[in-house]
N, C-alpha and C positions, 0 to 999 in steps of 0.2 A: 193399761198395758204392763205387764212384768216382762223383763227382759234378762238375759242370763248374762250375768256378770264374770268376768275371769280373772284372777290375777293376784288379788290382794291377799287372799286368805289361800289353804291348801286346798280348799276344793270350791267350785264355784259355789256363789250366791245369787239367789234371786233378788234382783231389785226393782221395785215397783217405779215405772216411769210415766208420770203423769201424761195421758193422751195429748194435751197442748204443748207437750216437750218431748213426744217421743219423735224420733227419726228414724224409721225401719232401714232406710238405705245405710245409714251408718251401722246399724248393727247386722244386718247382711252383708256389707259391702266393703266395711271397714274393721275387719278382725283385732281385736284388742292385742295387744304386744307387752310385754313387760321386761325388762333387763333383768338376767338373772342374779345381780347383785342387790337387788331390790331389798329382800331383808335385813341385809347389812347396811344398807343407804337408809334406811328407815331407823335403825338403832344409831347410827353415826350421826346423823341431822338432828334427832331428839339429844343428843350428847352434847352437840354443838349449839344447840338453842340454851342449853344451861350453862355450857361455859361461858358464852358470850353475854350471858344475862338479858338475853332478848324475848324471854318470857319469865314468870316467875314459875319456880319448879314445881310448885302445885298446880300450876295450869299445864307447863308442858306434861307434866304426869296424866293430868285426866283428858288433856284436848288433844295433844300434839299427833299421835296415831291418827286418830277420827278425822282429823282435818285433811290428811291424805295427800299434804302437801309432797310428800316423795312420791306418791304414786303417780300423781302427773307428771314429774319429771321423768321416772323409770317408764312412763309408757309412751313418752316421747323420743328420748336420745337412745335409743333402745343399742346402737352399736358404738357408743362410748366407752373407751377404756374407764375403769373403775373410778380411778381417782379424779378424772373429767366430770364424769358424772358426778361424783360426791360434790365437788366444786360447785357444779351448777344448781345442783339440788339444795345447797346452805345458802347460796346465792336466791335462789326462789324462795326459800323459806324466810330469809332476809326482807325480801319484796312484799311478800305477805304481811309481816310485823311493819315494814314502813307505811303499807297503805294502811294499816289500822291506826298507826299512830298519826297519819295525814287526817284521818277521819276524825279522830279523837279531838287532834287540836282545832278543829272545825266546830264540833259540835261543842267544846268548852270555851270556844272562843279565844284562842290562845296564838293570835298572831306574830308575836314576838318570837314565841318559842318555834313555831315554824320556819320565820325567816332565819332565823339561828343553823335550824337545822338543815334547811337549803342551802344554806353558804359554805356550811361544813362538808356535806355531800358534794358540792361542786369542787372543793379544793381537795377531798380525799381520793375522789376519781383520779386526778392528775398523780397525786403523789400517796398511793395508800401506804405505804411500809412507815410514813410518816405519821399516821392515825391509828396504828394499832391499839394504842392505850387511850385513846380518846375517853373523855370523862362521860361522853353519852355514848351508852353501849351499843345504840342504833349506829352511830357512826364507827366505831370501833369494828363492829362486826361487819358492816358494810366494806371496810377497809380490809380486813381478812379474806372476806370473799372474793374481793377483786384482785386483791395481790395472787391469790391463787388462780383464778382466770388468766391473767396476766401472764403466766408461768408456761404455757403451753404452745402459744404462737407466736410470730415474731411480732417486732414493736408496730408495725403496720397496722396489724390485726387490732394489738391494744388500743392505737389511737382512733380506730374508727369506732372500737367499742366505747370509748369515752366521748367522743363526738356525739353519738348516737345516744348517750345515758344524759348527757348535760341537757339534751331536748328534753327528755323524759322528765327531769326534774323541773325544767322550767313549765312544762306542760302540767305537772302536778300543782305549781304556783298557779298558772291560771285557773283550775279546775278548785284551787282553794279560794280564789278570789270570787268566781261564779258562784259557788255555793254559799259564800257569806254575804254575797249581796244577793241571793235568790235569782241571777242569772241563768234562762234556759239559751243554750247554744241553738241557733239553726240547726237545721239537720245537716247541711254542708260543714259547717263552724264544727259540729259534734264529730261527723265523721272523719275530719282531720284531727280533730283533738283526741279522740279516743285511737287512734294509730298510735299516737305517743304515750298516752296514758296506759295503754295496754302492752306497749314497749314491742310492736310489732317487730322492728328490726333488730332489738336486741335478742330475742329470741331465736330470729333467724340467723343472726351473726354467731349464736351459738351452738348452730349446727356444723361449722366449720370445726371447733377443736372436738366435737362429737365424731367427726370424720378423720379427723388427725391431719388437717390441711388446711392451709390458708387458699380460700379461691381468688385467682384474677380479679379485677373488674371486669374483665372481658366476658368472664363467665358470670359474675353477680348480676351482673348488669344487661346479661341477656333477657330479652322481652319474655320468653317462656320460663327461664327460671324464677324471674321475679316475678311475674304473674301467678305463679304456681304458690311461690313464698307466700305472698299479699293474701291471696285467696284463704291459704290454710290460717293464717292469724285474725284476717275477717270473719273468718267462720266463729272463732273462738270467742272472738269479741263480742260479736252478737249473738251467739248462742247465750254468752253470758249475760246480755242484757236480756234476752228472752225471758229466762229464769229468774233475774232478778226483778223484772218491772214491777211484779205487785208487792214487793217488800220496798222498793226505792219509793213507789209512788204512796205508799204508807208513810215512809219515812220524810215526805216531803222534798225527796232528792231531785235534782235538775241535772242530772247527767244520766240519761239512759236514750237508747235510740227512740225507744217508743214514748218516752216523755217528750222529745224534741217533734216527734209525730205528732202528737196530740196538741201541743202547745203552739207550734208553729204551721201545721199542716190542716190542723182543725179536725184530726181524725179522732172518733171513739177510741175507749179503751179496747174494744174487740177488735175494731179494725187496724188499731195501732200493732195488735199482737199477731194479727194477719198478715200484717207487710212486714214484720221484723222476720216472722218465721218465713215468709216468701223470698226474703233476702239470705236467711241462713241456708235454705234449701238449694237458690240459685248459688251460692260459694261452692256448694259440695258437687253440683253438677259442672260447675266451670271448673274446678280444680282437675276433675277426671279427665276434663278435654287437655288442659294445661301440662297436666302431668304426662300424658301420652307426647305432647310437644316436646317436652324439657327432656324426657327419657331419648328421645331421638336425636337432640340435641347433645346429650350426654354421648351417644354411640358416635358421634360425628367428632368428637373432643379424642376417642380413643384412635388414633392416627397411627396406632403401631408403634411409636416411641413410649420409651419408660415414663416420659413426663405425661404424655397424653392417656396413658392409659391408667395412671395414677387419677387424674383430674377427672376423667371419665367414671372411674370408680367412685371416687369424692361426690361428685354430681349425685351420680345414682344414690349414694348413701345418704346425702341429704334430701332427696326426693323422697325416698323411703321414710325418713323420719317427719317430713310435712305431711304426710299421709297418718302418720302414728298419731299426729296432734289429733285429728279430727275423733278418734276414739277416746284417746287420754282426757282430752277437753269434756267429752261427752259423758263419759261415766264419772269423771270428776265433780261434775254438778249433782248429782245423784247419789255419791256415797261420801261427800266432805261435810264434815260437820259445818263448814261454813254457810252452808245453804240451806240449813233445817231450822229457818227462824222460827216456825212455829213450835219447836222444841224448847226456845228460849224462855226465862224466865220473864226477861223483859226484852221486848222485839227492837227496842231501840239500842239494846247494849248487847253486843255479843259476847256471850260469857267466856271467851277463849283471850278475850283483849285484857291489856292493863291499863283501867280506866282511870287511874289516878293521873296526876299533873306532871306525867313525864317532860323532860324538856325544859321545865321553869326552874327557874334559880330560886 
């Protein structure tokens, strides 16, 4: 099937979406949005990757734009102030580079390098300004992006973000051990781990600086708001698994919902694809219901006071961006060079990664 993609070029581009991955409901009911700052965002994040030495200059030049990292964020946090979106986009680009380092440390058997990096990231999360000149560019880049993210909302938000990202780092460590040992988690273990390695609550936290408002616990923990947030993230994680399953099976990966279903539930590859797709589609339909309930909740917050009006507007902004996540994630998977494994010279080595012994002494 061919679908019309909008936003990353001056005119719509026809993108071929394989039938097994096509979701007509996304194309019809979740129109794609793109922050007007996007062209500048792409330029600035490319420059930031170079400045922070997160990717070699040649790889930035050849691959950075085609990886579409800025497209993903510009299609998500559409109402954010430009400087907020820039900080988020740089952090997101860092996250992808970190994910690649994690993968290369596993592939090349570098547990000591990974352990050092993990410990430095935990420390930098608590005191980013002390790590801006760290010898490992990945730690210094992380410190810079986190320092900027910490500048938008009160310390209570910063502490929550830090708490959530500490758990993400530890989840990556569990994934490191699982992959090193060849351990395929059960379906339930995988679903729990995936919520952390995909950083569900980090991307949800970042809805708040995008809306210009820290939400109180009573709002964030409201069941309708929390359900909508979780479903938007589950969709993204499981759709990623659906798109990545053939590549990850070929690479003897152990972390994919489909692989857990095959190994622990006895499904065939075809049955696993059907199961993951069913879960993805269920996220969409359940989100549409949860979104309506959460919008009613937002209306109820607007009690006529200035604070109530602001909270109601912030919740509506966050819900709008949760909805944007569906289309942004969907098109990202069909546009980004990160997933075009068939075009790589070596299917086991992404061409955009630094495959040298980064992090080793």
